[in-house]
N, C-alpha and C positions, 0 to 999 in steps of 0.2 A: 504494500500500500504506500502511496506517495502523498505525504501531507506536508504543507508548508515548505516547499522547496526553498523559498526565500529565507526561512528560518535557519537553514543549515548552510547558508551562504553568508558572505561578509556583510550583506545588507540587512541582516536579521533585525537589528535594533531599529533601523530606520523604518522598516516595513511595519513593525509593531508600534512604533511611536513610544518606545520605552525610554524612561528617563535615566539612561546610563549609557556609557560609551560601548561601542561594538567590542572593544577589547576587554571589557570587564568580564571576569570569570564568574560563572554561576556558583552560587553558594550552596552548601548542604541545606537540605530542606526537610521539614517534618510535616507529616499529615496524620490524620486520625479520623475514624468514622466507621462506616459500614464493614461488617465482617464478610459479607458476600464477595467483594472483590479482593479480599486480603491476599489470597493465594497468588493472584495475577500481579497485584501491585508489588508484592514481595519478590516475585520472579523478575519482573521488569526492573526493580531496583537493583537486584543482584547483577543483572546483565548490563544495566546502565553504568553501574560503578566500574565494572570490568572494562567497559568501552571508553569511559570518560574520566574516571577517577572521582566523580562527584557522588556524594552519598544522599540517599533518600530513605528516611525512616517513616514507616507507616504502621500505626497501631490500630487493630480491629477492636473498637470499643462500642460498636453499634451506631446506627445512623443518627439517633437522637444526640448522642455524645459528639459526633462529628459536627453536626449543625450548631450545637451549643458552643463548641470550642472555636469554630471559625467566626461566629458572631462575636465571641469574646476576644478575638484576635490573639489567641494563644498558640495557634498553629499556622503553617503556611498554606495549607489546603485541607479541605474537609472532604470526606466521602459520605455519600448518602444514597440509599436505594429508594427512599421516599422523596421524590423531587420537591424542592422548596417552591412555594407558590410565587407567582409574579410579583405580587405586592410586597412580599417579604424579601425577595431578591432586591427589589428597588430600595426598600427601606434600609437594608443592610449593605447596599452597594456591592453586591456579589455577582459574579459570573458563574453560571451553571452549565456544564457540558457533559454529555454522555461519554463514556469510555469504552465499555463493552456491554453486551447483553447476555441475559441468561434466563433461566426458568426456575420458578419455585416449584419443587416437586412434592408430591405426597408420598411419604415412605412409611413402611409398615414392618412389623415383626409378628407375623401370624404363622404359627407352626403348620407346616404342610402345604402352604400356599406360596408358589414361586413368584418371582418378580414378574410383573406385567400380566399375571393371570387373574388378578382381582380387579373387577370393573366397578367404578363408582361414577355417578353423575353429580352435577353441582348441588342439587337439592339434598341428596343423601350425604354428600360430603359435609355440607353445612349442618345437617342434623347430627352427624357424628361429632363435629368440632364444637357444637353448642351443648353437647351432653344429652341430647334427646334419644340417641341410639347408643346403648351402653354395652351391647354384646355383639360379637362377631357373627353369630348365627341369627341375628335379627331378620325378620321377614323382608324388610326393605332392602337389605344387602343381598339376601338370598335370591330375591326376584331378579336382580341384575346379574346374578352369577349362577345360572342353572348348571348343574354338573360339578360345581366346585364344592368340595367338602369343607364346610365352615365350622370351626370349633365353637363349643359352648364356653367361650372365654371372654372375660371382661375386657373392655376397651380402655386403654389409658391414653389420654391425649398429651402429647409432648409439645411444648411451646417455648417460645423465647421468654426469658425472664427479664431481659433488658429491652429498652426502647429500640425498635428494630424496623428497618426498611423492608426486610423480608416479611415480617408480620404485617406491615402496611400493605404490601402487594397481595399477600395471601388473604387477609381479612376483607380487603376491598373486592377481591374476586368472589368470596363467599357471600358478601353483602349483595352482590349482583344476583345471586341465586336464591336468596332467602330473606324475606322481611323479618322472620323470626330470629335469624342470626343477628341482624342489625339491632333488634330490640334487646336481645339477651346478652350478646357478646360485644357488639360494636365493630368499628372498623378504624384502624389507625396503627400507630407505632406500638402502642400498648392498649390492651383490651381486657375485658372481664371474662376470663376463661372459666369453664365449668368446674365443678367439684372433683371430677375424675381426671383432672389435669395436673401435670408436673412440669415445672419450668427448668430450663437449662440456659446457661449463658452462651450467647453467640450460636451460630449454626452448628459448630462442633458440639456444644452442650446438648442441643436438641437431638443431633445424630446419636450421641452417646446414650441418651435415655432410650431412644427407640431400639437401639441394638441390645441393650441389657434387660429391657422389660418385655416379657412375652405378652403379646396382645396390644403393644403400643402402636400408635399411629402419630405421625408428626409431619412437619414441613421443613424442608431445607432446600438450599439452592442446588442446582443440578451438579455443580462442580464438587460440592461436599458429598453429595449422594454417590457420585461416581468414584470419588477417592476412597470412600468407606465401603464400596461394593454393597450398597443398600438395595432393598427390594422396593421397586416402584409400584404404585397403583396406576392402572390405565384409566384415564379420566375422559369422560365424554365432553367433546368440544361443541362449540356453537353450531357447527355443521352437522352434528349428530354422530360423529365418529369417535370411537374410543382410541385415544392416543397415548402412547408411552413417551415420556419426555426424551428429547434428543436435541442435538444442536440444530438439525435440519428443521424440526418442528418449531423451534424458537425462531429461527430465521424466517420461516414461512409466516409466523404470526406478525413479525415486524415488517414484512415486505410492503404492505400497503399503508403503513402508519405515516402520519404527517408530523414530521419533526420541526416544521416551520412555525413554531410557537415560542413564546417567551420562555426561556429556561430549557428549551429543546426536550420537553417531557410530555409526549402524547400518551394517551391511555392505550397500553398494549394488551390489556386484559380481554379475554374472550373474543378475539378477532375472528372474522368469518371464514378465513381460508380453510379448505377442507382438511389440511394437515396441521393446522395451527395448534400449538400447545396453549391451553387456555390461560395459564398463569405465567405469562411472559412479562419481563420487565427489563429495563436498562438500569445501570448503575451510573452515578454521576459524581463529578468532582465540583467543589465549590472553591472559587478563588476570589481574591479582592479585585475589584475594578481598578482601584488605585491603592497600591500598598505603600507602606512607609519605608520598606527596605527594597531598593531597586534590584539588588543582586538576588534576593530570594524570589522576587516576582519573576525575574529572568529564569531562575532555577526551576520554578514550576512550569513555565512555558517550555523550557528546554527538555525537561524530563518527559512530559506527556507528548511533546512533538516526537522525541526520539522513540518513545514506546509505541506510538501509533504507527510510526514508520517501520519499526524493526521488531515489534513484539506480537504481531498478529498470530504467527505460528505458535508462539508460547501460549497465547490465550486459548487457541483451539485445543492444544494438548491438555489443558487443564479443565476443559468442559465449557468454556465460555464461547460466545458467538461474536464475531467481528461486526462492527457497525457497517451498514450498507454503504457503498461508495458515495451515493448522493448525500448521505448524512455526514460523511467525512468532510465533504466540501463545506457543509454548514458549520462544522466544528472549526474549520479553518477561519471562517469569517468571525465566529464568536470569540475565538482565542485572541483576536486582535484587540479586544476590549480589556485584556489583562495588561495593565500599564504600571 
């Protein structure tokens, strides 16, 4: 992928209008926020340091923490899966751009049921995650899964205990499916989970609970699910097809989305493509429109420019999905605002 050719040439600073000389060296930078992109940001940082000598430290503390810290100006860039609204971006004078895309998957630990063999639709999923369905052999699940031997086993809901963009995407998807879910649980970075639920910190915490508790069901990003070799649920999409999450089904969901909005954050949930994964989302960085440290501002631009030019293969290897080429061009225009 080719992004910001001018940025890697001697005219970089002039093209961006940055308030420092072309010869200024990029400073080491620090970011924090969403756990969903932690694996790829860490991989990019390792490769970037090897290539340039510059250090990037990113801490996965959850999307809410990333937004809080960038607004408090204690970090150089923030990470969030829950996009910040236009009014809030303007008020905080922040630039928001997507970096990679992924899918929130529903994962399970049901003895005797293989990955992809259990089918759920949106309404039934919402009933499970609001605590209305509490046994795996419930008639509502059985109707969707003729021929599958479902155990008489209690369901444990595994969820994020921290403020989370993954929770934001997942609960907003379920909110589209069920008014009862909205009333009883809500939709956002943190919600009111039912009594049969157990919390875990970050996506790794949710994954760990699902793996160790028989009968557990939870939600994690596709990269964490792949890394931990977890069992997926096949989810019915808007077109009526049962889909197992994959990089292709995420890409298909995003293919028709309009990123030409403030903050570059269209709704990617429940898209109509026949192969679309229903719980698709992008992850975003937040940077200052006008920072007080010119070298660190340059460092943010340089790191993400280098990463989007050189790191797409790394992203795919970790289960993420590259931005569509037309979106990359929009990212180019938006990055110019980081001064």
